[in-house]
KEMARTOR-549325 format. One line per field, with one value per residue (C-alpha): residue number from 1; x, y, z. Coordinates in nm, 2 decimals. Last residue first. Example, Ala and Ser with C-alpha at 12.3 -4.5 7.8 and 13.67 -1.06 7.14 Angstrom:
2
i: [2,1]
xx: [1.37,1.23]
yy: [-0.11,-0.45]
zz: [0.71,0.78]
END
This chain:
828
i: [828,827,826,825,824,823,822,821,820,819,818,817,816,815,814,813,812,811,810,809,808,807,806,805,804,803,802,801,800,799,798,797,796,795,794,793,792,791,790,789,788,787,786,785,784,783,782,781,780,779,778,777,776,775,774,773,772,771,770,769,768,767,766,765,764,763,762,761,760,759,758,757,756,755,754,753,752,751,750,749,748,747,746,745,744,743,742,741,740,739,738,737,736,735,734,733,732,731,730,729,728,727,726,725,724,723,722,721,720,719,718,717,716,715,714,713,712,711,710,709,708,707,706,705,704,703,702,701,700,699,698,697,696,695,694,693,692,691,690,689,688,687,686,685,684,683,682,681,680,679,678,677,676,675,674,673,672,671,670,669,668,667,666,665,664,663,662,661,660,659,658,657,656,655,654,653,652,651,650,649,648,647,646,645,644,643,642,641,640,639,638,637,636,635,634,633,632,631,630,629,628,627,626,625,624,623,622,621,620,619,618,617,616,615,614,613,612,611,610,609,608,607,606,605,604,603,602,601,600,599,598,597,596,595,594,593,592,591,590,589,588,587,586,585,584,583,582,581,580,579,578,577,576,575,574,573,572,571,570,569,568,567,566,565,564,563,562,561,560,559,558,557,556,555,554,553,552,551,550,549,548,547,546,545,544,543,542,541,540,539,538,537,536,535,534,533,532,531,530,529,528,527,526,525,524,523,522,521,520,519,518,517,516,515,514,513,512,511,510,509,508,507,506,505,504,503,502,501,500,499,498,497,496,495,494,493,492,491,490,489,488,487,486,485,484,483,482,481,480,479,478,477,476,475,474,473,472,471,470,469,468,467,466,465,464,463,462,461,460,459,458,457,456,455,454,453,452,451,450,449,448,447,446,445,444,443,442,441,440,439,438,437,436,435,434,433,432,431,430,429,428,427,426,425,424,423,422,421,420,419,418,417,416,415,414,413,412,411,410,409,408,407,406,405,404,403,402,401,400,399,398,397,396,395,394,393,392,391,390,389,388,387,386,385,384,383,382,381,380,379,378,377,376,375,374,373,372,371,370,369,368,367,366,365,364,363,362,361,360,359,358,357,356,355,354,353,352,351,350,349,348,347,346,345,344,343,342,341,340,339,338,337,336,335,334,333,332,331,330,329,328,327,326,325,324,323,322,321,320,319,318,317,316,315,314,313,312,311,310,309,308,307,306,305,304,303,302,301,300,299,298,297,296,295,294,293,292,291,290,289,288,287,286,285,284,283,282,281,280,279,278,277,276,275,274,273,272,271,270,269,268,267,266,265,264,263,262,261,260,259,258,257,256,255,254,253,252,251,250,249,248,247,246,245,244,243,242,241,240,239,238,237,236,235,234,233,232,231,230,229,228,227,226,225,224,223,222,221,220,219,218,217,216,215,214,213,212,211,210,209,208,207,206,205,204,203,202,201,200,199,198,197,196,195,194,193,192,191,190,189,188,187,186,185,184,183,182,181,180,179,178,177,176,175,174,173,172,171,170,169,168,167,166,165,164,163,162,161,160,159,158,157,156,155,154,153,152,151,150,149,148,147,146,145,144,143,142,141,140,139,138,137,136,135,134,133,132,131,130,129,128,127,126,125,124,123,122,121,120,119,118,117,116,115,114,113,112,111,110,109,108,107,106,105,104,103,102,101,100,99,98,97,96,95,94,93,92,91,90,89,88,87,86,85,84,83,82,81,80,79,78,77,76,75,74,73,72,71,70,69,68,67,66,65,64,63,62,61,60,59,58,57,56,55,54,53,52,51,50,49,48,47,46,45,44,43,42,41,40,39,38,37,36,35,34,33,32,31,30,29,28,27,26,25,24,23,22,21,20,19,18,17,16,15,14,13,12,11,10,9,8,7,6,5,4,3,2,1]
xx: [6.36,6.66,6.60,6.60,6.70,6.40,6.22,5.99,5.63,5.48,5.72,5.59,5.23,5.28,5.24,5.61,5.55,5.28,5.55,5.40,5.04,5.01,5.36,5.33,4.98,5.14,5.41,5.14,4.92,5.10,5.36,5.16,4.82,4.94,5.17,4.91,4.67,4.93,5.05,4.70,4.60,4.92,4.88,4.52,4.64,4.92,4.67,4.45,4.74,4.83,4.49,4.59,4.86,5.09,5.04,5.19,5.05,5.19,5.11,5.26,5.20,5.42,5.57,5.22,5.22,5.44,5.30,5.45,5.78,5.83,5.83,6.14,6.01,5.68,5.74,5.87,5.57,5.35,5.51,5.48,5.12,5.07,5.24,5.00,4.70,4.81,4.87,4.52,4.39,4.59,4.46,4.10,4.17,4.37,4.06,3.83,4.05,4.08,3.71,3.56,3.83,3.77,3.73,3.89,3.81,4.13,4.04,4.28,4.48,4.61,4.69,4.69,4.46,4.14,4.03,3.67,3.55,3.34,3.25,3.41,3.19,3.19,3.01,2.81,3.06,3.34,3.14,3.04,3.40,3.53,3.26,3.34,3.71,3.62,3.40,3.69,3.90,3.60,3.49,3.83,3.86,3.51,3.59,3.91,3.74,3.48,3.74,3.94,4.18,4.09,4.10,4.44,4.59,4.61,4.99,5.11,5.39,5.47,5.29,5.04,5.31,5.31,4.93,4.94,5.16,4.96,4.63,4.78,4.91,4.58,4.38,4.63,4.62,4.24,4.24,4.49,4.26,3.95,4.14,4.20,3.83,3.73,3.98,3.93,3.56,3.60,3.86,3.68,3.32,3.23,3.39,3.22,2.88,2.91,3.07,3.42,3.45,3.61,3.86,3.90,3.60,3.78,4.03,3.74,3.76,4.11,4.04,3.71,3.90,4.15,3.87,3.74,4.09,4.13,3.79,3.91,4.23,4.04,3.84,4.15,4.33,4.69,4.78,4.46,4.57,4.92,4.80,4.57,4.19,4.12,4.29,4.01,3.90,4.25,4.29,3.95,4.05,4.38,4.19,3.95,4.25,4.41,4.08,4.05,4.42,4.37,4.06,4.26,4.55,4.32,4.16,4.51,4.61,4.29,4.32,4.68,4.60,4.30,3.95,3.88,3.92,4.15,4.04,4.11,3.85,4.00,3.93,3.66,3.79,3.80,3.86,4.10,4.42,4.57,4.67,4.33,4.25,4.11,3.76,3.62,3.75,3.57,3.82,3.98,3.90,4.19,4.16,4.19,4.06,4.17,4.00,3.77,3.79,4.03,4.14,4.28,4.38,4.74,4.83,4.70,4.96,5.05,4.98,5.16,5.00,4.96,4.60,4.58,4.83,5.20,5.40,5.43,5.29,4.95,4.90,4.64,4.53,4.61,4.42,4.21,4.43,4.56,4.50,4.82,4.96,4.96,4.70,4.64,4.56,4.44,4.13,4.23,4.12,4.44,4.45,4.75,4.53,4.19,3.93,3.59,3.39,3.02,2.78,2.65,2.76,2.50,2.61,2.32,2.17,2.35,2.30,1.92,1.84,1.83,2.21,2.18,2.50,2.50,2.71,2.94,2.88,3.14,3.33,3.51,3.86,3.98,4.30,4.15,4.13,3.92,4.04,3.80,3.76,3.51,3.22,2.99,2.68,2.57,2.24,2.21,1.86,1.87,2.02,1.86,1.94,1.57,1.55,1.52,1.30,1.33,1.22,1.38,1.12,1.26,1.00,1.12,0.94,0.81,0.83,0.87,0.89,1.23,1.17,0.85,1.04,1.31,1.05,0.88,1.22,1.32,1.02,0.77,0.48,0.18,0.03,0.14,-0.11,-0.03,-0.24,-0.39,-0.32,-0.06,-0.10,0.19,0.36,0.31,0.44,0.73,0.82,0.79,1.02,1.28,1.29,1.30,1.62,1.78,1.67,1.84,2.16,2.16,2.09,2.40,2.58,2.44,2.53,2.90,3.01,2.88,3.21,3.17,3.30,3.60,3.73,3.64,3.57,3.45,3.09,3.12,3.14,3.28,3.03,3.14,3.40,3.70,4.03,4.34,4.60,4.95,4.82,4.48,4.33,4.03,3.79,3.85,3.75,4.02,4.09,4.17,3.84,3.71,3.90,3.77,3.42,3.43,3.57,3.30,3.03,3.18,3.17,2.80,2.71,3.00,2.84,2.96,2.72,2.89,2.68,2.58,2.38,2.61,2.44,2.09,2.15,2.28,1.99,1.71,1.61,1.78,1.95,2.11,2.39,2.41,2.64,2.97,3.15,3.48,3.69,4.01,4.11,4.33,4.44,4.81,4.74,5.05,4.84,4.62,4.52,4.23,4.10,4.12,3.91,3.66,3.57,3.38,3.61,3.70,3.49,3.28,3.54,3.80,3.96,4.29,4.47,4.84,5.05,5.18,5.37,5.55,5.73,5.62,5.28,5.22,5.31,5.08,4.80,4.83,4.76,4.44,4.35,4.35,4.11,3.89,3.84,4.01,3.92,4.18,4.18,4.50,4.54,4.87,4.98,5.35,5.44,5.78,5.68,5.35,5.53,5.80,5.53,5.36,5.69,5.75,5.43,5.53,5.87,5.70,5.49,5.11,4.88,4.68,4.62,4.72,4.67,4.83,4.69,4.93,4.92,4.55,4.39,4.06,3.89,3.54,3.51,3.85,3.73,3.42,3.62,3.88,3.61,3.44,3.76,3.84,3.52,3.58,3.93,3.87,3.56,3.66,4.00,4.33,4.21,4.27,4.52,4.48,4.69,4.54,4.58,4.25,4.16,3.92,3.72,3.41,3.61,3.71,3.35,3.23,3.48,3.38,3.01,3.10,3.27,2.99,2.72,2.89,2.99,2.64,2.43,2.39,2.08,2.18,2.03,2.17,1.94,2.03,2.41,2.57,2.28,2.16,2.47,2.43,2.71,2.96,2.91,3.10,2.93,2.91,2.82,2.47,2.43,2.09,2.10,1.78,1.82,1.74,1.90,2.11,2.22,2.34,2.68,2.75,2.61,2.85,3.16,3.05,2.95,3.29,3.46,3.22,3.31,3.04,2.83,2.54,2.19,2.07,1.72,1.49,1.74,1.66,1.82,1.60,1.61,1.77,1.99,1.78,1.46,1.23,1.40,1.35,1.66,1.69,1.88,2.21,2.24,2.46,2.21,2.20,2.19,2.34,2.61,2.68,2.73,2.94,3.18,3.19,3.28,3.54,3.86,3.70,3.71,3.67,3.34,3.18,2.82,2.50,2.19,1.87,1.51,1.21,0.89,0.55,0.24,0.22,0.46,0.47,0.20,0.22,0.60,0.81,0.95,1.01,1.22,1.42,1.49,1.61,1.82,1.98,2.08,2.23,2.42,2.57,2.68,2.84,3.03,3.15,3.30,3.45,3.66,3.80,4.16,4.22,4.18,4.49,4.69,4.99,5.01,5.25,5.46,5.21,5.11,4.84,4.54,4.34,3.97,3.76,3.40,3.37,2.99,2.73,2.37,2.09,1.73,1.52,1.14,0.93,1.22,1.53,1.83,2.19,2.53,2.87,2.72,2.87,3.02,3.04,3.38,3.42,3.15,2.81,2.55,2.24,2.09,1.97,1.87,2.12,2.15,2.23,2.44,2.38,2.56,2.46,2.70,2.69,2.99,3.19,3.52,3.51,3.57,3.29]
yy: [-20.74,-20.88,-20.99,-21.34,-21.37,-21.41,-21.71,-21.71,-21.82,-21.50,-21.52,-21.86,-21.76,-21.48,-21.10,-21.05,-21.01,-20.75,-20.51,-20.16,-20.20,-20.51,-20.49,-20.13,-20.20,-20.47,-20.23,-19.97,-20.20,-20.30,-20.04,-19.75,-19.82,-19.94,-19.64,-19.41,-19.51,-19.49,-19.16,-19.03,-19.12,-18.98,-18.66,-18.63,-18.66,-18.41,-18.16,-18.21,-18.14,-17.85,-17.70,-17.66,-17.84,-18.11,-18.49,-18.79,-19.11,-19.33,-19.69,-19.86,-20.22,-20.30,-20.61,-20.77,-20.78,-21.10,-21.27,-21.06,-21.05,-21.42,-21.60,-21.61,-21.32,-21.49,-21.55,-21.19,-21.06,-21.26,-21.08,-20.74,-20.81,-20.91,-20.59,-20.39,-20.58,-20.48,-20.12,-20.10,-20.24,-20.00,-19.70,-19.80,-19.88,-19.56,-19.36,-19.55,-19.51,-19.14,-19.11,-18.79,-18.74,-18.37,-18.25,-17.92,-17.56,-17.38,-17.04,-16.75,-16.49,-16.69,-17.01,-17.37,-17.31,-17.17,-17.50,-17.48,-17.84,-18.04,-18.39,-18.74,-19.01,-19.12,-19.44,-19.51,-19.37,-19.56,-19.88,-19.86,-19.79,-20.10,-20.31,-20.19,-20.27,-20.63,-20.65,-20.57,-20.86,-21.09,-20.98,-21.01,-21.36,-21.45,-21.35,-21.55,-21.85,-21.85,-21.82,-22.13,-22.12,-22.43,-22.67,-22.52,-22.69,-23.05,-23.10,-23.45,-23.36,-22.99,-22.79,-22.67,-22.45,-22.24,-22.21,-22.14,-21.84,-21.72,-21.76,-21.59,-21.30,-21.25,-21.24,-21.02,-20.77,-20.77,-20.73,-20.44,-20.26,-20.33,-20.21,-19.89,-19.86,-19.92,-19.68,-19.42,-19.41,-19.42,-19.15,-18.88,-19.00,-18.89,-18.55,-18.50,-18.58,-18.33,-18.06,-17.95,-17.67,-17.80,-18.08,-18.39,-18.55,-18.53,-18.79,-19.03,-19.02,-19.15,-19.43,-19.51,-19.55,-19.77,-19.99,-20.03,-20.11,-20.37,-20.53,-20.54,-20.71,-20.94,-21.07,-21.08,-21.32,-21.22,-21.47,-21.39,-21.03,-21.12,-21.42,-21.22,-21.28,-20.96,-20.74,-20.49,-20.52,-20.47,-20.16,-20.03,-20.08,-19.91,-19.61,-19.60,-19.60,-19.31,-19.13,-19.17,-19.08,-18.77,-18.68,-18.71,-18.52,-18.24,-18.22,-18.20,-17.93,-17.73,-17.76,-17.64,-17.35,-17.22,-17.24,-17.60,-17.52,-17.66,-17.49,-17.16,-16.94,-16.59,-16.44,-16.18,-15.84,-15.71,-15.34,-15.09,-15.30,-15.08,-15.39,-15.56,-15.78,-16.12,-16.27,-16.62,-16.67,-16.35,-16.06,-16.00,-15.66,-15.43,-15.25,-14.90,-14.74,-14.38,-14.33,-14.60,-14.91,-15.11,-15.44,-15.78,-16.07,-15.96,-15.75,-15.40,-15.12,-14.97,-14.60,-14.49,-14.33,-14.02,-13.93,-14.21,-14.03,-14.12,-14.38,-14.62,-14.49,-14.63,-14.84,-14.71,-14.92,-14.90,-14.97,-14.66,-14.36,-14.31,-13.95,-13.75,-13.79,-13.54,-13.33,-12.96,-12.84,-12.49,-12.43,-12.23,-11.87,-11.74,-11.41,-11.51,-11.74,-11.81,-11.60,-11.77,-11.73,-11.74,-12.02,-12.04,-12.30,-12.50,-12.71,-12.86,-13.06,-13.40,-13.39,-13.32,-12.96,-12.81,-12.75,-12.48,-12.38,-12.10,-12.00,-11.74,-11.44,-11.19,-11.00,-10.74,-10.66,-10.31,-10.27,-10.02,-10.28,-10.51,-10.81,-11.10,-11.26,-11.54,-11.58,-11.89,-11.78,-11.98,-12.12,-12.32,-12.26,-12.11,-12.27,-12.30,-12.67,-12.77,-12.55,-12.17,-11.94,-11.62,-11.59,-11.29,-11.09,-10.73,-10.64,-10.94,-11.27,-11.47,-11.80,-11.81,-12.14,-12.12,-11.75,-11.86,-12.11,-11.85,-11.59,-11.84,-11.93,-11.57,-11.46,-11.19,-11.12,-11.02,-10.69,-10.48,-10.67,-10.53,-10.30,-10.32,-10.69,-10.79,-11.11,-11.02,-11.36,-11.33,-10.98,-11.08,-11.36,-11.13,-10.88,-11.14,-11.25,-10.89,-10.83,-11.14,-11.05,-10.71,-10.86,-11.11,-10.82,-10.65,-10.97,-10.97,-10.59,-10.67,-10.50,-10.17,-10.00,-9.66,-9.79,-9.98,-9.67,-9.41,-9.07,-8.77,-8.88,-8.88,-8.50,-8.35,-8.15,-8.27,-8.00,-8.22,-8.04,-8.12,-8.33,-8.24,-8.25,-8.36,-8.20,-8.45,-8.19,-8.00,-8.29,-8.48,-8.57,-8.87,-8.85,-9.20,-9.24,-8.91,-8.99,-9.34,-9.21,-8.96,-9.21,-9.45,-9.18,-9.16,-9.15,-8.90,-8.65,-8.50,-8.67,-8.75,-8.80,-9.11,-9.10,-9.35,-9.64,-9.51,-9.44,-9.79,-9.94,-9.77,-10.07,-10.39,-10.56,-10.90,-11.09,-11.46,-11.54,-11.63,-11.93,-11.95,-11.87,-11.67,-11.55,-11.27,-11.36,-11.28,-10.96,-10.79,-10.51,-10.74,-10.48,-10.36,-10.72,-10.76,-10.45,-10.57,-10.88,-11.12,-11.42,-11.34,-11.53,-11.68,-11.94,-11.92,-12.13,-11.98,-12.08,-12.03,-11.84,-11.57,-11.60,-11.26,-11.32,-10.99,-11.02,-11.35,-11.21,-10.91,-11.14,-11.34,-11.05,-10.94,-11.31,-11.35,-11.06,-11.17,-11.51,-11.80,-12.13,-12.09,-12.39,-12.36,-12.50,-12.55,-12.86,-12.93,-12.77,-12.63,-12.26,-12.32,-12.50,-12.22,-11.96,-12.16,-12.19,-11.82,-11.74,-11.97,-11.79,-11.45,-11.51,-11.59,-11.30,-11.32,-11.69,-11.97,-12.35,-12.54,-12.83,-12.99,-13.21,-13.25,-13.53,-13.53,-13.86,-13.74,-13.91,-13.78,-13.42,-13.46,-13.55,-13.27,-13.01,-13.11,-13.08,-12.75,-12.59,-12.70,-12.57,-12.25,-12.12,-12.26,-12.09,-12.14,-11.99,-12.24,-12.30,-12.60,-12.74,-12.93,-13.25,-13.37,-13.07,-13.19,-12.86,-13.02,-13.18,-12.84,-12.72,-13.04,-12.98,-12.62,-12.73,-12.97,-12.70,-12.45,-12.70,-12.78,-12.42,-12.35,-12.10,-11.74,-11.61,-11.77,-11.93,-12.00,-12.07,-12.44,-12.40,-12.72,-12.97,-12.77,-12.85,-12.63,-12.41,-12.68,-12.61,-12.28,-12.01,-11.71,-11.42,-11.29,-11.44,-11.46,-11.52,-11.61,-11.59,-11.94,-11.85,-12.17,-12.08,-11.74,-11.84,-12.11,-11.88,-11.61,-11.82,-12.01,-11.68,-11.53,-11.83,-11.81,-11.45,-11.20,-11.18,-11.09,-10.99,-11.07,-11.13,-11.01,-10.77,-10.66,-10.95,-11.16,-11.11,-11.28,-11.10,-11.18,-11.37,-11.35,-11.04,-10.84,-10.71,-10.35,-10.33,-10.15,-10.11,-10.34,-10.59,-10.96,-11.15,-10.87,-10.80,-11.17,-11.20,-10.88,-11.02,-11.36,-11.20,-10.96,-11.10,-11.28,-10.99,-10.65,-10.73,-10.40,-10.38,-10.26,-10.18,-10.15,-10.02,-10.14,-9.94,-10.11,-9.93,-10.15,-10.45,-10.50,-10.34,-9.98,-9.96,-9.67,-9.87,-10.16,-9.94,-9.79,-10.14,-10.26,-9.95,-9.99,-10.35,-10.24,-9.97,-10.22,-10.43,-10.12,-10.05,-10.41,-10.35,-10.01,-10.18,-9.92,-9.96,-10.05,-9.81,-9.82,-10.08,-10.12,-9.76,-9.46,-9.63,-9.74,-10.08,-10.11,-10.35,-10.52,-10.59,-10.29,-10.25,-10.63,-10.65,-10.77,-10.64,-10.66,-10.60,-10.40,-10.40,-10.10,-9.88,-9.70,-9.65,-9.77,-9.76,-9.84,-10.04,-10.02,-10.32,-10.25,-10.23,-10.49,-10.69,-10.65,-10.50,-10.63,-10.43,-10.48,-10.15,-9.90,-9.72,-10.02,-10.17,-10.40,-10.59,-10.87,-10.99,-11.04,-11.22,-11.11,-11.00,-11.30,-11.53,-11.77]
zz: [5.52,5.36,5.02,4.88,4.52,4.29,4.18,3.88,3.94,3.80,3.50,3.42,3.46,3.21,3.22,3.15,2.78,2.87,2.98,2.94,3.03,3.23,3.37,3.47,3.61,3.83,3.95,4.03,4.23,4.54,4.61,4.46,4.61,4.95,4.99,4.84,5.11,5.39,5.27,5.22,5.57,5.72,5.51,5.64,6.00,5.93,5.79,6.09,6.32,6.10,6.16,6.53,6.71,6.58,6.55,6.39,6.25,5.98,5.86,5.56,5.45,5.15,5.31,5.30,4.92,4.89,4.58,4.30,4.50,4.46,4.80,5.01,5.24,5.30,5.67,5.71,5.52,5.76,6.05,5.88,5.82,6.18,6.29,6.07,6.21,6.57,6.46,6.32,6.64,6.84,6.64,6.71,7.07,7.10,6.99,7.21,7.52,7.45,7.49,7.35,7.09,7.07,6.72,6.64,6.59,6.72,6.84,6.79,6.98,7.27,7.09,7.22,7.51,7.35,7.18,7.06,7.04,6.80,6.94,6.94,7.09,7.45,7.52,7.20,6.95,7.11,7.14,6.78,6.68,6.86,6.71,6.36,6.43,6.52,6.21,5.99,6.10,6.09,5.74,5.60,5.75,5.63,5.27,5.28,5.43,5.15,4.88,5.01,5.29,5.50,5.20,5.13,5.44,5.31,5.30,5.24,5.02,5.02,4.76,5.03,5.18,4.86,4.87,5.25,5.20,4.90,5.10,5.41,5.20,5.02,5.35,5.52,5.23,5.24,5.61,5.59,5.35,5.56,5.86,5.66,5.59,5.95,6.11,5.84,5.90,6.28,6.29,6.09,6.10,6.46,6.41,6.07,6.23,6.52,6.30,6.24,5.99,5.67,5.60,5.81,5.65,5.31,5.44,5.43,5.04,5.01,5.26,5.08,4.75,4.93,5.05,4.70,4.57,4.84,4.75,4.39,4.49,4.72,4.43,4.20,4.42,4.35,4.07,3.88,3.82,3.71,3.51,3.29,3.30,3.50,3.23,3.19,3.55,3.67,3.44,3.56,3.92,3.86,3.71,4.01,4.25,4.06,4.07,4.44,4.49,4.28,4.48,4.81,4.66,4.54,4.88,5.03,4.80,4.85,5.23,5.22,4.99,5.18,5.05,5.14,5.51,5.78,6.10,6.27,6.42,6.44,6.78,6.81,6.90,7.25,7.27,7.43,7.43,7.15,6.95,7.00,7.29,7.22,7.21,7.23,7.58,7.68,7.73,8.07,8.21,8.30,8.63,8.77,8.45,8.42,8.08,7.96,7.74,7.95,7.79,7.87,7.64,7.64,7.94,7.98,7.95,8.29,8.36,8.67,8.97,9.18,9.25,9.51,9.73,9.74,9.93,9.64,9.31,9.25,8.94,8.70,8.40,8.03,7.70,7.73,7.82,8.18,8.27,8.35,8.70,8.99,8.82,8.79,8.44,8.39,8.18,7.88,7.85,8.02,8.19,8.40,8.60,8.44,8.27,8.21,7.89,7.97,7.89,8.24,8.49,8.69,8.98,9.17,8.88,8.93,9.30,9.29,9.38,9.73,9.72,9.46,9.29,9.04,8.74,8.58,8.81,8.71,8.98,8.77,8.88,8.81,8.60,8.35,8.08,8.30,8.52,8.54,8.89,8.85,9.09,9.12,9.30,9.59,9.73,10.05,10.19,10.54,10.85,11.20,11.21,11.16,10.86,10.86,10.65,10.44,10.08,9.90,9.70,9.73,10.00,10.20,10.17,10.47,10.65,11.03,11.22,11.37,11.47,11.65,11.86,11.95,12.05,12.28,12.44,12.49,12.69,12.61,12.84,12.62,12.76,12.45,12.23,11.88,11.66,11.32,11.32,11.57,11.77,12.00,11.93,11.55,11.52,11.75,11.51,11.21,11.38,11.46,11.10,10.99,11.19,11.04,10.68,10.71,10.84,10.55,10.31,10.43,10.35,9.99,9.97,10.03,9.71,9.84,9.87,10.04,10.36,10.22,10.05,9.79,9.95,9.75,9.78,10.15,10.16,10.48,10.69,11.03,11.05,11.12,11.19,10.99,11.15,11.29,11.64,11.75,12.05,12.03,12.14,11.83,11.60,11.43,11.06,10.85,10.66,10.73,11.05,11.20,11.09,11.24,11.56,11.59,11.50,11.76,12.03,12.01,12.38,12.44,12.21,11.88,11.65,11.32,11.01,10.82,10.50,10.32,10.50,10.44,10.07,10.02,10.21,10.01,9.80,9.92,9.63,9.63,9.45,9.54,9.84,9.70,9.57,9.40,9.09,9.07,8.73,8.87,9.22,9.18,8.99,9.14,9.28,9.47,9.73,9.51,9.48,9.85,9.90,9.64,9.85,9.63,9.69,10.04,10.30,10.02,9.97,9.70,9.43,9.32,9.00,9.04,8.79,9.02,9.34,9.33,9.66,9.81,9.65,9.81,10.15,10.11,9.98,10.30,10.53,10.36,10.30,10.68,10.73,10.44,10.60,10.44,10.27,9.99,9.74,9.55,9.19,9.01,9.20,9.17,9.51,9.59,9.57,9.76,10.04,10.06,10.09,10.37,10.56,10.51,10.69,10.98,11.00,11.00,11.31,11.27,11.36,11.04,11.08,10.84,10.83,10.55,10.36,10.11,9.80,9.85,9.64,9.45,9.38,9.44,9.78,9.88,9.78,10.00,10.31,10.23,10.18,10.51,10.70,10.52,10.64,11.00,11.01,10.82,11.01,11.35,11.33,11.15,10.82,10.55,10.27,10.03,9.75,9.46,9.25,9.11,8.91,8.63,8.60,8.75,9.03,9.16,9.15,9.32,9.60,9.63,9.66,9.93,10.13,10.07,10.18,10.51,10.53,10.65,10.45,10.55,10.73,11.06,11.37,11.72,12.02,12.07,12.02,12.16,12.12,11.82,11.62,11.31,11.45,11.37,11.00,11.04,10.83,11.05,10.82,10.90,11.24,11.42,11.80,11.99,12.36,12.50,12.83,12.83,12.47,12.58,12.69,12.42,12.15,12.25,12.22,11.91,11.75,11.82,11.65,11.35,11.29,11.18,11.49,11.47,11.56,11.91,12.03,12.31,12.47,12.83,13.00,13.23,13.60,13.90,14.15,14.46,14.40,14.71,14.85,14.53,14.37,14.27,13.94,13.88,13.50,13.29,13.14,13.21,12.88,12.67,12.93,12.96,12.59,12.58,12.84,12.66,12.32,12.45,12.29,11.99,11.75,11.91,12.08,12.00,12.13,11.98,12.19,11.99,12.00,11.82,11.84,11.86,11.73,11.43,11.45,11.07,10.86,10.95,10.88,11.01,11.30,11.06,10.82,11.11,11.25,10.90,10.85,11.20,11.11,10.78,10.96,11.20,10.90,10.74,11.07,11.05,10.71,10.81,11.08,11.32,11.44,11.80,12.09,12.31,12.49,12.73,12.80,12.74,12.48,12.22,12.08,11.81,11.84,11.58,11.50,11.60,11.51,11.57,11.57,11.83,11.81,12.07,12.00,12.24,12.25,12.34,12.23,12.35,12.12,12.16,11.99,12.13,12.42,12.76,12.94,13.31,13.49,13.75,13.93,13.77,14.01,14.17,14.45,14.81,14.95,15.08,15.42,15.63,15.36,15.06,14.79,14.56,14.29,13.92,13.80,13.49,13.66,13.89,13.58,13.51]
END
């Protein structure tokens, strides 16, 4: 400790050993004897003025702090007059002025040790407990930290009415500190939730450059980040800052794009800042305030440019203490040196001087001036909730003493009081004030965190009305803590529309957020979701891919079921192909009837009528099997498609092959010595057709057994629709079927080449046609059907239509002689 504050022992031959404080003693501004003494620390003076004849003089009186002191005196007076609380025990007080932070440690030691000269016993020189049993105050968090650090080791209870820094809840650093105002931890979080409630995600922040502002803003920033709120700037401000630093803050506000400013300031800092804001006419911003200034009527009166109109913030809930207002205003000057503070107060209040002050150019104070004619900070009772906090702090100490002293009708005066015992009893107290307020402290020495939500609403006469528009109770579940009443709020510039303060507009459904490089997370671009992806909520950070059976709509905000595409009977293409298939079937049936009717004619007999009818039957099946390709694919239709066509078409080719071989051998049998026709009789022809067909049947059975075709939903060909098709199952099986058909077709072409010099009526193999192409989707199926129909019609038309023409229209040519006629060879 500095030497100025040390207690030293001194003695001489004529003096006994005594304890005295080195340097000038700290004298209380107000004091009163009692059985038990309570200490009080208040900043009666907060700023200094220079003058020429000395380096300092008395600072200006702070009416607000004087009101707090009066609230303490009122509580002590009420307790002393009570017969139920501490009966027979009188409470005294000793109140010190710490003048802000400058004299905090000196006053702390004075309260802990006392100022009077004390005889020191030889066995324990210079050691004694301080006379105060508890301390009420101080207003500033920084001052409380300094004082609580000093008195913590002595376990002297200290109860603050207005120090809100969350750091003071740390009992390892400040073991004897308690308060009747909630910690800023809860206020900072509540402010963040309030900002989030109104959709403000892009805000500026100004804080007091002290423990109150820095700690409070730290918690606010952490909570804001969790809620998705970004700070465009965060500036520290103190009332003694030089002009250039103030100008920097003004420039920052002017250049900002955010329209909401969170001000975590003390009333003293806001007093100075509002002057700067007014000078630059910075209107149009929505202010969100902490309890340090949001319900301060003096700041509202200073805001002549209506910069703060519409402000919203948190305050201590409104309170009423019966009799306190009258007590505070019933103050009279006492012209004695021991009550110099009252004299100074009176002179400041009425701008006058008493005779002993030898004031020049000022009217003389009489002491009988009427307070009802004065309207200033002292007569303003808007801080009644804080007065109530002082009141509750005094009563908390009184209830603890009442318990320690075992008071009933009387108290036990012989109980030796010690600070530690008093502190432990204060932590455990639970009582209600006469006006119904419940008082208790949690393990951190904090009360329940409840706040009123205040809105600055200007009236017609220019006076700001502090309207309570909601409550915030931190003891409730998270989703019920913030409760706004159904009251119309007034915003900046008297607007009734909630201001908008965002770095980027919300991303609509169908888009996603992409952060802008080098900027906070609240600044982003809205990118349209890609095809097949959607976002169905506002401000989505990702686009979700639709299920394979679904596709994104045009707005990209919903997945719609993909259109299932397959060749159906209802559509034009399917209907035409169906009609073609049925027409081919009917046409084949008509040809079969014609051939049956004229089966005895040479043209029918010349081409092996039995195989001709079998060929017509297989062509009928070919036309009909094309119908299996139309309609929604099923397990059975998929297995029948290629296998049925493969077998029936092989049957067709086998019949043509059989007829061609017989004709070729018949013409070769006319050669002398040839005996080949005995090997190509009717039985052999039937067996050859059966053998050729049976091979294809075996191939198809193996295909269906090992890996049969099956229905498949194809998502790959098209992005916005599903192709319902048949998967081949085994590609080897499919190509084996087609390969065998191709092999037989090549064999037909070879035989046709050998029979090229035979009459046209006998060389049917040259009319063999076989086509197969592919394209995606239902068109692939249509092409397959077209290939089947083309092959079938090719055989039907090329082989049977000319014969029908002769039978029906040229019967004179339907003779054996004409059938055996030679024709010129044709290149093939």
